[in-house]
N, C-alpha and C positions, 0 to 999 in steps of 0.2 A: 182143860185146863192148863196145859203146856202153852195154846195157841194164846188164850185170854192175856199168859203173867204175857210174854212174849211178844203181843202185841202195843205189851201195855208200857212193855220199853223201846223198839222201836217209839212206837207211834210220839212219845215221851223226846225221846233222842231228836231225832224228825225237829221237833217241837221246837228245843231248845234251842237247835242252828235256825230253824230260817221262820219260827215267830209267824206263821200262818193256820188260819183260822183251823182247815182241813184236818193238823195234827191234835189242832189241841182236839175239834167234835172227838177224834180218833178214838184217841189219849183218853177222853171221857164217858165213847160208849164203854171201855173194855175197862175203865178203873170203872165204872156201878156196879160192871156182870160181875169184878171182884166180887163189893163190893157185897154184893148177896149173894155171892157161893160162900162167905166166909160168916155174914151180923143178919141174914134178911132172912125174913118169914117163908117159911119152909109153905110151900104147897106139891099137893099132889104129886107134880109133875116134874118140880125142881129140883134140882141136885146140891148139891147142898154140900161143904166142907165136913154137918156130924155122918152123909151118907159112908163117907170114904175112913175116917176115926169118929169112936164110938168118944170118946175122951175129949173128942171139939167141942166147948161149953164159950169160948173164946165172944162176951154178949156185952162185951161194951165196946164200941169203935171207936179207933182213933181217934183225934180232937182234931183234927183234918180230916180225915172220912165222915165223920157226923160234921163238921162245920159244914161241907160242902157238899153234900144229902140233894137239899132241896131247889137250890142252885141248878146242880145235875141234872136231874130231873126234869127239873123246866126246861132248864137245858136242848134235852135231849125227847123234850118228849111235843108234841102237834103246834103245831104252832100259836101263842098264846099271849097272851099282853105282858103275863107275866115273864114272860124270860127281857121286857123292860121295866121291868116294878125295881122302883130301888130295894127295897125292902125283901126280896125275894133273890134281885140277883147278886154278885161281884165279881169282881177280875177273874177267874176259872183258869187263866194263865198263871198268873203268880202263884199258884197251888198247885202246880204240876209235879217240880219239885216234892216239893212234905210228903200228896200225896203218894205216887211212886213208892216214898223212901218208905210210908203206912204200908202201900202194900205188897210191898215187896218181903218187911218186920216179916207181914203175917201170911206168906207165901213161907215160908223162912218157919214160925211156928209152926202150921200145917206138917208142914213135908219132915222136920221135928220131931214132932205128936207122932205121925205112922211108922217111927222107928223102925224095926227091921220089917217093917214086911213090905214085901215085895215091889208092890204099887210104889212107893218111895224111892227106885231106880227108876222102875217105868216112868216117870213124872218126870227125876232130874232129865233123864236120855231124854224124854220129846221134849224140851225144852230147851234143850242146849240144840237139840237139829234144828227145831225153830226158831230161833235167836240166830242158826248162822243163815239161815234159808231164810231171813231177814235181813240179814248183813252188822248183829247186833250184839257181841257178850253180853255171856246172861249175866242179868241178875247175881250182884254178893253177895 
């Protein structure tokens, strides 16, 4: 999961600097994966926050995560007419900062709920390492 958070940070930073669609799509991919990790329906082979933290019971997605679910899924799905359907699309670039902030907050709560579990320290160390590899600071 540390890779997902680090990649989210790096792609958000690069998109904010150069506004290239490729960074937006990388960001959306990692936002989608983190959304599923924190709030997705569990399937047999999925890994979720609940696998690490029994107390993780966050069922309600934050507002931007919830509002962008369908547009992100359509943008990242196979080529479909829905990508240009104004009823299911939106300017996802305008939602990068709020999505990043909501997912950062979820990560912080998740690590906090792990409390004294040694995996919390391992996750934090892995995140710092991945952020260093990508040349971005770890999330606050």
